[in-house]
N, C-alpha and C positions, 0 to 999 in steps of 0.2 A: 503493498500498501504505501511505502513511506517513497520506493522505487517511481509508481506512477507518480507519483504527486510533486516529486524533484524534477522531473521529464515534463511534467505539464505546465511548470511552471518557466522551465529553457524556453518550451515553446511557445509561450505567451512573452516572455522576456524577447524572443527573434522576433517576434507581428509585430510586438510596439517599436524594435529598435528597425528594421522594414517599415513600417506607416511613417516614423520620423523620417526615413533617409527621403522619401518620398516631395516633400519640403523643400531639399535642394535641388534647384531644376535648372538645366543646363539652358544656355541662352541657342537658340534655334534658329537665330534669325540668319541670313547671311551677311556678311560683309559689304558696303557696297562695291560694285564693278565700275571702274577707267576703262569704258570703250574701247578706246586708243590701247592699252595695257594687255587687254586678250588674245590669245593665240589666235594669230589670224585662221577662219573658213577657208578661204578662197581657194586654197590648193589642195582642202581636202575631198576623197570622192566620200557621196552618202555612206558608205561602208566604214570610212575611218571614224565621221564624226558619229558615226552611232558604236560605232566601239570606245570612242574617247567617253563618253558620254555613259556607258553603262558599268566599264568595268573601272573607270579613272577619276573623272568629275567628281563621283563622291567626294574622297578624300585629297581630290588635287586641283580643286578648283573653289571659286566663291558660289558655286551653283550646288551646294550638296541639297541632297532628298533626304530627309530624315524619316527613316520607318515608325510606326507606331511604337515598336519596344523603346525608342531614344524617349520616349516619355516613364520610364520605369528605372528608378537609380537601383542600386549601383552598374544598370548596363550602358546608361545614359552616361557615366562620367566616363565608362570605359570609352565608348563612342567618342566623346566629345574630343576626349586626348588622342585618339587617332585621329581624326579630321585636324586638328590641332596639327600633330608631327606631319602629318600629311601635306597638307600646307604647307608650312614652314621649311619642307625638305623640296617640294615644285609644286610651284601655283599656276596655275594654265591662265588663270584672271590675271594673273600679275605678271604674265611671260614677256610683255617689252620692256621690260621696267630694267630686266637683264641685259649685259652687255651680249657682244657677241661671244663671245669667248665659252661666259659662264653658262649661256643656251646650248652653244656646243657640246660643253660636257653633263650637262642636264638628259640633251638627248642622247649622249653615248651612255648613261647611266639608266635612259631608257631600255635602251635595245637590252641591257646587259640583264638588269632587273628578269624583264620576261625571259629570256635568253634561260638564265635561272631558274625560272617561276617561282621567284618571288614575286612578282606582282604579275596581278594584282592577289592582295594575300589572301591566305586561304581564312581565314576569319573572317574576309567581306563575301567571299563564295560562298561561304556556306550558308548564307544569309540572303544573297544575291546571285542564285543561279545561274542570271543572265551574263553575270558578268565572269564565267568562266571560259577561260578561250580556248577555242581547236587551234591544234595547231597549225591551222588556212589563216585563223583570226591572228594569230599571233606573227604570222609571216606577214600579215597584210599591216600590222601596227611596227613590226621590225622594220620592215620596207621603207615605209612612212618616215619613222623615225630618222632612220638613214637617210633619206631623199633630205632631208630638212638640213641635217650636219655642214659645214663649213671647215670642218678638221679642226678649227685654231685649239681647239685645245690639248690635239695629239701632238700639233706644232711645240705649243708651250710648256707639255710636258718634256719632248723633245730637248728644248732649250735648256728648262734645267738639269737635266741629268748631265747634258752635256759641259752646259758649265760646271756642273760639281768633280767634274772629270780633270776638269783643266788647274 
């Protein structure tokens, strides 16, 4: 009887903590976007636009679509952290605010992340089945990102290596 009472009290306490956690809400308003800074869609095929939209933009742009579970703590906190980190790493809504070398470096990283299966993240594709890229879709994005590269970040890396050997 004492064991049942203790378990019941623990469950009630956990329920109270869970309910109180719901008071701490995340901000689901997307930041304002300057249209002149956004990655241009002019050179994108409809397929590339769609792939970026479903597999990248929720975390890597100011166009995040927050799902229903973004209203439930602590999942909402975890989700907000992922979006914040994603935007800090690469934000397609602020694309034109970067210099050419940084853009090239980010494009190179995009290719590497897709090739290594790191993007889109598994934790994202579990709940966004349409973001699970087929090998063909991965190839489409890789070709697109590579087509935008000017390889200035490669040259900078070579220059740094060359200088360190002198």
